All heavy atoms as an XYZ file, in Angstrom:
761
protein
N       0.859     -1.146      0.069
C      -0.030     -0.106     -0.013
C       0.853      1.285     -0.009
O       1.807      1.355      0.743
C      -0.934      0.006      1.227
C      -1.848      1.110      1.274
S      -3.157      0.723      2.337
C      -3.267      2.147      3.319
N       0.538      2.263     -0.791
C       1.366      3.430     -0.994
C       0.581      4.478     -0.254
O      -0.582      4.775     -0.322
C       1.355      3.842     -2.500
C       2.171      5.196     -2.558
C       2.149      2.769     -3.262
N       1.492      5.231      0.686
C       0.890      6.314      1.418
C       0.704      7.560      0.474
O       1.480      7.815     -0.417
C       1.873      6.718      2.558
C       1.264      7.579      3.603
N       1.220      8.925      3.581
C       0.567      7.173      4.669
C       0.558      9.324      4.629
N       0.215      8.406      5.411
N      -0.462      8.209      0.611
C      -0.840      9.254     -0.340
C       0.236     10.471     -0.205
O       0.420     11.107     -1.265
C      -2.312      9.749     -0.065
C      -2.481     10.479      1.314
C      -2.851      9.858      2.520
C      -2.294     11.810      1.520
N      -2.870     10.892      3.394
C      -2.639     12.108      2.841
C      -1.926     12.958      0.723
C      -2.574     13.375      3.436
C      -1.977     14.181      1.304
C      -2.254     14.395      2.681
N       0.885     10.657      0.913
C       1.796     11.764      0.951
C       3.040     11.454      0.097
O       3.548     12.308     -0.565
C       2.196     12.065      2.415
C       1.169     12.768      3.060
C       1.635     13.221      4.509
N       0.559     13.886      5.208
C       0.345     13.509      6.460
N       1.066     12.745      7.144
N      -0.825     14.134      7.024
N       3.545     10.238      0.158
C       4.615      9.855     -0.562
C       4.356      9.787     -2.106
O       5.119      9.953     -2.965
C       5.295      8.626     -0.052
O       4.367      7.546     -0.171
N       3.152      9.387     -2.401
C       2.638      9.281     -3.773
C       2.547     10.588     -4.422
O       2.781     10.718     -5.605
C       1.367      8.568     -3.904
N       2.299     11.619     -3.601
C       2.112     13.021     -4.178
C       3.478     13.646     -4.592
O       3.504     14.470     -5.556
C       1.515     13.916     -3.189
N       4.532     13.016     -4.038
C       5.799     13.579     -4.454
C       6.328     14.884     -3.920
O       7.145     15.580     -4.479
N       5.646     15.408     -2.878
C       6.093     16.704     -2.400
C       5.863     16.680     -0.918
O       5.184     15.839     -0.320
C       5.223     17.770     -3.108
C       3.814     17.763     -2.688
N       2.838     17.034     -3.358
C       3.088     18.506     -1.789
C       1.718     17.215     -2.819
N       1.753     18.194     -1.826
N       6.441     17.700     -0.240
C       6.382     17.841      1.202
C       5.032     18.478      1.559
O       4.643     19.436      0.838
C       7.470     18.640      1.850
C       8.728     17.890      1.875
C       9.695     18.721      2.671
N      10.907     17.871      2.794
C      11.894     18.132      3.594
N      11.886     19.160      4.388
N      12.917     17.338      3.612
N       4.407     18.085      2.540
C       3.282     18.747      3.111
C       3.726     19.680      4.252
O       4.557     19.344      5.028
C       2.174     17.842      3.613
O       2.741     16.974      4.616
C       1.649     17.014      2.491
N       3.134     20.838      4.252
C       3.509     21.770      5.412
C       2.332     22.027      6.301
O       1.218     22.094      5.854
C       3.978     23.206      4.675
C       5.198     22.974      3.897
C       5.169     23.012      2.482
C       6.481     22.802      4.466
C       6.190     22.880      1.690
C       7.516     22.709      3.755
C       7.460     22.687      2.321
N       2.654     21.917      7.492
C       1.650     22.200      8.542
C       2.269     21.815      9.915
O       3.507     21.563      9.918
N       1.498     21.609     10.897
C       1.977     21.263     12.114
C       2.514     19.891     12.012
O       1.949     18.903     11.627
C       0.829     21.259     13.189
C       0.223     22.725     13.323
C       1.316     20.760     14.519
C      -0.929     22.880     14.198
N       3.834     19.706     12.441
C       4.576     18.446     12.472
C       4.661     17.751     11.189
O       4.889     16.591     11.095
C       3.906     17.515     13.543
C       3.961     18.018     14.906
O       4.766     18.704     15.359
N       2.864     17.771     15.634
N       4.573     18.555      9.988
C       4.699     17.931      8.788
C       5.936     18.472      7.994
O       6.147     17.922      6.843
C       3.359     18.179      7.885
C       2.205     17.394      8.434
N       2.106     15.991      8.485
C       1.090     17.889      8.871
C       0.986     15.751      8.990
N       0.296     16.773      9.265
N       6.510     19.399      8.426
C       7.736     19.898      7.659
C       8.458     20.880      8.451
O       8.054     21.285      9.575
N       9.623     21.100      8.165
C      10.594     22.016      8.807
C      10.326     23.487      8.619
O      10.655     24.326      9.359
C      12.073     21.729      8.483
C      12.325     21.966      7.054
C      12.285     20.972      6.105
C      12.803     23.167      6.525
N      12.501     21.475      4.916
C      12.862     22.814      5.003
C      12.981     24.347      6.925
C      13.230     23.749      4.165
C      13.452     25.249      5.980
C      13.530     25.038      4.658
N       9.727     23.824      7.451
C       9.735     25.292      7.005
C       8.919     26.165      7.953
O       9.323     27.191      8.398
C       9.094     25.353      5.557
C       9.289     26.677      4.905
C      10.514     27.257      4.616
C       8.193     27.449      4.668
C      10.658     28.467      4.100
C       8.286     28.693      4.098
C       9.581     29.087      3.834
O       9.679     30.348      3.274
N       7.675     25.834      8.294
C       6.902     26.854      9.156
C       7.505     26.895     10.531
O       7.634     27.995     11.055
C       5.548     26.061      9.257
C       5.407     25.270      8.045
C       6.767     24.852      7.773
N       8.140     25.784     11.044
C       8.746     25.978     12.422
C       9.960     26.687     12.340
O      10.211     27.562     13.213
C       9.066     24.547     12.954
O       7.952     23.737     12.992
N      10.732     26.743     11.311
C      11.942     27.395     11.076
C      11.639     28.914     10.984
O      12.298     29.663     11.545
C      12.761     26.952      9.849
C      13.885     27.555      9.602
C      15.025     27.097     10.648
N      16.200     27.843     10.413
C      17.002     28.194     11.339
N      16.801     27.949     12.606
N      18.097     28.863     11.102
N      10.516     29.284     10.264
C      10.132     30.679     10.163
C       9.809     31.249     11.470
O      10.238     32.314     11.924
C       9.057     30.901      9.131
C       9.521     30.720      7.789
C       8.337     32.188      9.213
C       8.463     30.689      6.715
N       9.068     30.500     12.255
C       8.536     30.979     13.532
C       9.720     31.116     14.489
O       9.671     32.048     15.356
C       7.493     30.112     14.109
O       7.978     28.867     14.384
N      10.744     30.435     14.423
C      11.935     30.485     15.389
C      12.718     31.698     14.963
O      13.347     32.361     15.848
C      12.733     29.305     15.279
C      12.060     28.041     15.873
C      12.961     26.784     15.725
C      11.751     28.195     17.328
N      12.704     32.047     13.714
C      13.615     33.132     13.193
C      12.928     34.660     13.442
O      13.659     35.560     13.509
C      13.861     33.114     11.732
C      14.854     32.019     11.472
O      15.551     31.599     12.358
O      14.904     31.594     10.211
N      11.615     34.680     13.698
C      10.936     35.965     13.889
C      11.024     36.301     15.258
O      10.779     35.539     16.243
C       9.481     35.859     13.427
C       9.222     35.590     11.983
C       7.735     35.369     11.650
C       9.844     36.747     11.112
N      11.380     37.700     15.677
C      11.453     38.048     17.023
C      10.022     38.211     17.486
O       9.070     38.491     16.861
C      12.034     39.490     16.922
C      11.799     39.898     15.523
C      11.799     38.657     14.581
N       9.835     37.866     18.842
C       8.515     37.912     19.350
C       8.069     39.315     19.726
O       6.874     39.635     19.477
C       8.578     37.108     20.746
C       8.787     35.664     20.508
C       8.851     34.931     21.956
C       7.736     34.999     19.657
N       8.965     40.180     20.079
C       8.606     41.558     20.268
C       9.529     42.542     19.614
O      10.604     42.869     20.171
C       8.592     41.843     21.801
C       8.085     43.230     22.180
O       7.257     43.879     21.356
O       8.426     43.749     23.295
N       9.331     42.856     18.325
C      10.190     43.707     17.564
C      10.433     45.009     18.202
O       9.518     45.618     18.816
C       9.633     43.812     16.266
C       8.212     43.519     16.424
C       8.044     42.592     17.635
N      11.547     45.551     18.039
C      11.810     46.883     18.724
C      11.010     47.976     17.981
O      10.647     47.898     16.820
C      13.360     47.221     18.424
C      13.740     46.198     17.354
C      12.732     45.051     17.460
N      10.611     49.004     18.715
C      10.022     50.186     18.183
C      10.876     50.921     17.188
O      12.016     51.171     17.412
C       9.444     51.131     19.221
C       8.345     50.500     20.048
N       7.072     50.247     19.611
C       8.414     49.997     21.305
C       6.353     49.709     20.578
N       7.209     49.519     21.551
N      10.282     51.295     16.081
C      11.115     52.039     14.940
C      10.606     53.508     15.010
O       9.594     53.884     15.686
C      10.793     51.499     13.586
O       9.357     51.524     13.260
C      11.186     50.072     13.531
N      11.371     54.391     14.355
C      11.008     55.790     14.313
C       9.676     55.959     13.533
O       8.850     56.850     13.930
C      11.954     56.542     13.505
C      13.306     56.690     14.376
C      14.438     57.484     13.545
O      13.931     58.346     12.717
O      15.522     57.323     13.734
N       9.311     55.113     12.589
C       8.038     55.147     11.795
C       6.927     54.943     12.824
O       5.819     55.659     12.728
C       8.071     54.149     10.733
C       6.825     54.111      9.919
C       6.829     53.159      8.835
O       7.838     52.883      8.134
O       5.827     52.372      8.685
N       7.079     53.884     13.737
C       5.981     53.673     14.685
C       5.762     54.905     15.716
O       4.691     55.241     15.904
C       6.254     52.500     15.523
C       6.202     51.177     14.689
C       6.524     49.945     15.482
O       7.451     50.082     16.331
N       6.107     48.785     15.126
N       6.816     55.389     16.135
C       6.705     56.514     17.082
C       6.154     57.795     16.365
O       5.431     58.523     16.920
C       8.068     56.891     17.753
O       8.970     57.239     16.793
N       6.586     58.079     15.113
C       6.017     59.152     14.347
C       4.582     59.045     14.079
O       3.773     59.909     14.074
C       6.704     59.456     13.113
O       6.529     58.398     12.162
N       4.134     57.763     13.917
C       2.699     57.414     13.547
C       1.876     57.723     14.905
O       0.869     58.223     14.930
C       2.578     55.903     13.271
C       1.127     55.551     12.849
C       0.929     54.222     12.295
N      -0.379     53.833     12.067
C      -1.121     53.117     12.848
N      -0.570     52.477     13.961
N      -2.371     52.840     12.555
N       2.461     57.346     16.121
C       1.801     57.439     17.381
C       1.619     59.039     17.561
O       0.604     59.455     18.051
C       2.536     56.834     18.464
C       2.381     55.286     18.444
C       3.368     54.648     19.373
O       4.070     55.360     20.127
O       3.283     53.401     19.438
N       2.587     59.743     17.370
C       2.579     61.174     17.593
C       1.595     61.884     16.531
O       1.033     62.921     16.827
C       3.959     61.875     17.540
O       4.515     61.747     16.228
N       1.520     61.224     15.370
C       0.647     61.838     14.357
C      -0.972     61.776     14.785
O      -1.662     62.464     14.322
C       0.930     61.117     12.956
C       0.263     61.892     11.846
C       0.693     61.347     10.581
C       0.121     62.025      9.412
N       0.418     61.532      8.096
N      -1.103     60.732     15.688
C      -2.478     60.525     16.104
C      -2.914     61.512     17.191
O      -4.031     61.487     17.539
C      -2.660     59.075     16.577
C      -2.595     58.027     15.585
C      -2.862     56.659     16.160
C      -3.646     58.246     14.446
N      -2.035     62.402     17.466
C      -2.407     63.489     18.384
C      -3.016     64.642     17.503
O      -2.611     65.110     16.583
C      -1.244     64.089     19.109
C      -0.544     62.984     19.995
C       0.702     63.615     20.609
O       1.066     64.712     20.412
O       1.492     62.811     21.258
N      -4.232     65.053     17.948
C      -5.078     65.946     17.167
C      -5.177     67.234     17.879
O      -5.222     67.323     19.116
C      -6.501     65.402     16.945
C      -6.599     64.281     16.039
C      -6.150     62.917     16.410
C      -6.974     64.501     14.694
C      -6.320     61.878     15.485
C      -6.925     63.430     13.826
C      -6.655     62.122     14.119
N      -5.221     68.371     17.160
C      -5.334     69.733     17.712
C      -6.828     69.845     18.074
O      -7.608     69.020     17.653
C      -4.917     70.710     16.676
O      -5.814     70.794     15.689
N      -7.039     70.822     18.890
C      -8.406     71.172     19.316
C      -9.252     71.442     18.135
O     -10.443     71.101     18.013
C      -8.461     72.344     20.288
C      -8.029     71.907     21.693
C      -8.846     70.847     22.261
O     -10.105     70.766     22.146
O      -8.238     69.856     22.858
N      -8.770     72.228     17.159
C      -9.521     72.511     15.881
C      -9.913     71.329     15.120
O     -11.024     71.130     14.650
C      -8.765     73.516     14.992
C      -8.552     74.866     15.584
O      -9.384     75.296     16.410
O      -7.651     75.613     15.199
N      -8.950     70.336     14.974
C      -9.149     69.082     14.385
C     -10.354     68.277     15.104
O     -11.253     67.709     14.528
C      -7.863     68.283     14.248
C      -6.984     68.789     13.215
C      -5.555     68.082     13.225
O      -5.157     67.561     14.315
O      -5.042     67.866     12.017
N     -10.107     68.215     16.371
C     -11.128     67.466     17.185
C     -12.570     68.072     16.973
O     -13.552     67.328     16.795
C     -10.775     67.556     18.680
C      -9.505     66.707     19.077
C      -9.105     66.933     20.425
C      -7.896     66.169     20.816
N      -7.464     66.334     22.196
N     -12.603     69.387     17.038
C     -13.948     70.152     16.848
C     -14.488     69.861     15.465
O     -15.764     69.562     15.287
C     -13.865     71.600     17.121
C     -13.617     71.872     18.533
O     -13.885     71.119     19.479
N     -12.921     72.999     18.790
N     -13.688     69.869     14.489
C     -14.150     69.713     13.067
C     -14.572     68.257     12.901
O     -15.621     67.919     12.333
C     -12.965     69.986     12.067
C     -13.346     69.780     10.598
C     -14.517     70.665     10.139
C     -12.100     70.142      9.690
N     -13.789     67.248     13.467
C     -14.235     65.804     13.348
C     -15.514     65.672     14.063
O     -16.479     64.967     13.462
C     -13.141     64.923     13.961
C     -11.913     64.969     13.171
C     -13.697     63.533     14.172
C     -10.676     64.227     13.912
N     -15.793     66.231     15.193
C     -17.080     66.141     15.901
C     -18.255     66.727     15.199
O     -19.228     66.057     14.914
C     -17.006     66.753     17.255
O     -15.916     66.134     18.074
C     -18.288     66.652     18.037
N     -18.023     67.887     14.525
C     -19.095     68.479     13.737
C     -19.300     67.752     12.437
O     -20.516     67.565     12.166
C     -18.734     69.905     13.419
C     -18.747     70.947     14.677
C     -18.590     72.337     14.269
N     -17.211     72.551     13.901
C     -16.680     73.315     12.840
N     -17.482     73.955     12.064
N     -15.421     73.272     12.578
N     -18.295     67.271     11.885
C     -18.499     66.461     10.653
C     -19.134     65.152     10.851
O     -19.955     64.772     10.140
C     -17.101     66.232      9.901
C     -16.535     67.416      9.248
S     -17.399     68.178      7.881
C     -17.190     66.721      6.639
N     -18.785     64.579     11.986
C     -19.478     63.273     12.310
C     -20.972     63.461     12.542
O     -21.706     62.632     12.052
C     -18.750     62.624     13.650
C     -19.316     61.233     13.908
C     -18.859     60.099     13.235
C     -20.320     61.124     14.784
C     -19.308     58.875     13.546
C     -20.840     59.840     15.104
C     -20.305     58.789     14.435
O     -20.950     57.522     14.778
N     -21.323     64.545     13.106
C     -22.746     64.855     13.353
C     -23.427     65.060     11.899
O     -24.616     64.754     11.868
C     -22.865     66.103     14.269
C     -22.588     65.812     15.721
C     -22.652     66.983     16.633
C     -22.328     66.729     17.946
N     -22.405     67.957     18.831
N     -22.711     65.617     11.008
C     -23.296     65.838      9.729
C     -23.440     64.642      8.803
O     -24.442     64.402      8.180
C     -22.568     67.002      8.981
C     -22.701     68.364      9.544
C     -21.824     69.428      8.786
C     -24.108     68.873      9.246
N     -22.285     63.944      8.717
C     -22.195     62.847      7.702
C     -22.113     61.508      8.308
O     -21.942     60.499      7.515
C     -21.045     63.112      6.723
C     -21.248     64.423      6.041
C     -19.652     63.119      7.471
N     -21.887     61.385      9.608
C     -21.859     59.987     10.184
C     -20.319     59.473     10.143
O     -19.390     60.230     10.059
N     -20.308     58.226      9.955
C     -18.932     57.646      9.879
C     -18.380     57.482      8.590
O     -17.713     56.435      8.268
C     -18.951     56.204     10.684
C     -19.890     55.215      9.932
O     -20.559     55.552      9.056
O     -19.836     53.965     10.389
N     -18.537     58.405      7.765
C     -17.846     58.486      6.341
C     -16.451     59.101      6.625
O     -16.247     60.229      6.395
C     -18.714     59.308      5.462
C     -20.201     58.630      5.298
C     -21.107     59.315      4.535
N     -20.578     59.512      3.122
C     -21.100     60.440      2.219
N     -22.118     61.063      2.483
N     -20.572     60.485      1.045
N     -15.529     58.370      7.093
C     -14.261     58.701      7.535
C     -13.478     59.300      6.402
O     -12.732     60.383      6.618
C     -13.460     57.569      8.118
C     -14.192     56.861      9.235
C     -14.599     55.530      9.184
C     -14.764     57.407     10.424
N     -15.318     55.244     10.359
C     -15.418     56.345     11.046
C     -14.749     58.678     10.922
C     -15.979     56.635     12.390
C     -15.324     58.914     12.190
C     -15.975     57.905     12.881
N     -13.514     58.827      5.086
C     -12.828     59.482      4.010
C     -13.301     60.891      3.697
O     -12.572     61.736      3.364
C     -12.840     58.602      2.867
O     -14.132     58.321      2.419
N     -14.634     61.044      3.822
C     -15.131     62.350      3.539
C     -14.620     63.411      4.699
O     -14.315     64.467      4.366
C     -16.640     62.317      3.590
C     -17.394     63.550      3.215
C     -17.100     63.924      1.742
C     -18.915     63.395      3.349
N     -14.592     62.945      5.901
C     -14.101     63.760      6.996
C     -12.643     64.022      6.837
O     -12.143     65.187      6.975
C     -14.438     63.054      8.449
C     -15.985     63.002      8.559
C     -13.827     63.907      9.522
C     -16.309     62.198      9.828
N     -11.909     63.073      6.494
C     -10.454     63.180      6.349
C     -10.139     64.095      5.221
O      -9.085     64.812      5.167
C      -9.824     61.785      6.003
N     -11.024     64.194      4.142
C     -10.820     65.145      3.084
C     -10.810     66.573      3.456
O     -10.372     67.348      2.733
N     -11.443     66.899      4.526
C     -11.564     68.213      5.153
C     -10.406     68.624      5.917
O     -10.236     69.735      6.396
C     -12.872     68.406      5.906
C     -14.071     68.152      5.116
C     -14.291     69.235      4.039
N     -15.395     69.117      3.278
C     -15.667     69.752      2.180
N     -14.890     70.666      1.821
N     -16.755     69.525      1.510
N      -9.609     67.610      6.383
C      -8.471     67.933      7.237
C      -7.070     67.580      6.549
O      -6.829     66.295      6.403
C      -8.649     67.027      8.594
C      -9.827     67.379      9.292
C      -7.389     67.429      9.482
C     -10.152     66.506     10.423
N      -6.401     68.504      6.145
C      -5.163     68.316      5.273
C      -4.164     67.409      6.116
O      -4.021     67.692      7.334
C      -4.625     69.713      5.082
C      -5.733     70.606      5.209
C      -6.506     69.949      6.209
N      -3.554     66.456      5.500
C      -2.522     65.599      6.189
C      -3.106     64.507      7.016
O      -2.343     63.681      7.649
N      -4.375     64.277      7.027
C      -5.002     63.117      7.836
C      -5.572     62.144      6.853
O      -6.186     62.475      5.787
C      -6.067     63.724      8.705
C      -5.605     64.663      9.775
C      -4.701     63.885     10.754
N      -4.297     64.814     11.843
C      -3.697     64.356     12.912
N      -3.194     63.145     12.990
N      -3.334     65.252     13.922
N      -5.462     60.865      7.302
C      -6.119     59.845      6.522
C      -7.425     59.369      7.234
O      -7.652     59.620      8.367
C      -5.175     58.591      6.362
O      -5.008     57.985      7.788
C      -3.903     58.967      5.809
N      -8.212     58.693      6.502
C      -9.546     58.098      7.003
C      -9.150     57.135      8.156
O      -9.996     57.173      9.149
C     -10.330     57.470      5.841
N      -8.059     56.332      8.009
C      -7.799     55.472      9.148
C      -7.467     56.229     10.331
O      -7.970     55.848     11.502
C      -6.691     54.609      8.706
C      -6.247     53.749      9.809
C      -7.059     53.656      7.431
N      -6.704     57.288     10.255
C      -6.363     58.059     11.532
C      -7.648     58.653     12.080
O      -7.727     58.662     13.448
C      -5.443     59.172     11.115
C      -4.011     58.710     10.666
C      -3.143     59.817     10.199
O      -3.674     60.846      9.738
O      -1.879     59.681     10.203
N      -8.479     59.194     11.317
C      -9.748     59.776     11.779
C     -10.539     58.770     12.530
O     -11.041     58.949     13.710
C     -10.606     60.386     10.711
C      -9.768     61.524      9.977
C     -11.898     60.991     11.192
C      -9.446     62.712     10.746
N     -10.680     57.517     11.867
C     -11.466     56.509     12.492
C     -10.875     55.999     13.830
O     -11.561     55.815     14.764
C     -11.538     55.305     11.522
C     -12.409     54.129     12.110
C     -12.565     53.076     11.101
C     -13.429     51.890     11.686
N     -13.564     50.865     10.731
N      -9.476     55.833     13.753
C      -8.904     55.376     15.178
C      -9.078     56.504     16.130
O      -9.329     56.115     17.333
C      -7.328     55.291     14.854
C      -7.042     54.020     14.081
C      -5.545     53.843     13.780
O      -4.764     54.695     14.180
O      -5.180     52.873     13.100
N      -8.880     57.764     15.770
C      -9.205     58.749     16.772
C     -10.642     58.670     17.418
O     -10.875     58.697     18.611
C      -8.952     60.223     16.200
C      -9.573     61.169     17.126
C      -9.003     61.635     18.351
C     -10.770     61.852     16.743
C      -9.642     62.655     19.095
C     -11.371     62.872     17.554
C     -10.766     63.247     18.705
O     -11.363     64.179     19.504
N     -11.630     58.572     16.382
C     -13.069     58.447     16.883
C     -13.311     57.340     17.724
O     -13.938     57.405     18.819
C     -13.858     58.611     15.656
C     -15.275     58.770     16.079
C     -16.284     57.783     16.161
C     -15.961     60.049     16.440
N     -17.419     58.317     16.580
C     -17.299     59.694     16.832
C     -15.478     61.286     16.575
C     -18.185     60.694     17.170
C     -16.348     62.293     17.017
C     -17.659     61.899     17.228
N     -12.811     56.138     17.345
C     -13.102     54.912     18.047
C     -12.408     54.941     19.562
O     -12.949     54.534     20.549
C     -12.672     53.677     17.427
O     -11.311     53.765     16.974
C     -13.612     53.457     16.151
N     -11.212     55.607     19.533
C     -10.558     55.703     20.842
C     -11.313     56.680     21.788
O     -11.359     56.603     22.906
C      -8.982     56.131     20.722
O      -8.949     57.387     20.136
N     -11.803     57.753     21.108
C     -12.540     58.843     21.869
C     -13.800     58.138     22.402
O     -14.138     58.415     23.582
C     -12.924     59.992     20.872
C     -13.624     61.080     21.483
C     -13.865     62.100     20.434
N     -14.802     63.150     20.984
C     -16.087     63.167     20.768
N     -16.679     62.193     20.119
N     -16.916     64.150     21.281
N     -14.531     57.457     21.601
C     -15.828     56.833     22.075
C     -15.533     55.860     23.041
O     -16.238     55.843     24.096
C     -16.474     56.252     20.765
C     -17.765     55.510     21.267
C     -16.983     57.362     19.839
N     -14.550     54.977     22.962
C     -14.242     54.014     24.015
C     -13.877     54.553     25.278
O     -13.999     53.971     26.420
C     -13.244     52.941     23.477
O     -12.051     53.601     23.272
N     -13.079     55.687     25.219
C     -12.707     56.422     26.419
C     -13.806     57.033     27.202
O     -13.706     57.274     28.387
C     -11.657     57.591     26.058
N     -14.969     57.384     26.497
C     -16.066     58.023     27.079
C     -17.048     56.963     27.697
O     -17.905     57.225     28.549
C     -16.901     58.812     26.082
C     -16.184     60.110     25.693
O     -15.399     60.573     26.433
N     -16.531     60.648     24.571
N     -16.767     55.622     27.405
C     -17.687     54.496     28.005
C     -17.391     54.338     29.488
O     -16.436     54.549     30.155
C     -17.479     53.276     27.234
C     -18.178     53.384     25.830
O     -19.018     54.294     25.704
O     -17.857     52.626     24.976
């Protein structure tokens, strides 16, 4: 009787089936060091009072249309606006 894995003629990858996935997981650091890009991103999420007021007013007008709100604030992305809003709402709970 021929085993189907050997008949396929290739290695199967998965838990306990090959060296490749285990080798990758051993090479990756568990807690990578913070980079300048990450710290600049964190500081970029700080909003001025004018931006906060504009976001609040725009949210009342158009709802959670983040790209539309971000279009009114130069240098801000929809993702940044959404992250700010969700952190603001969760902080008020």
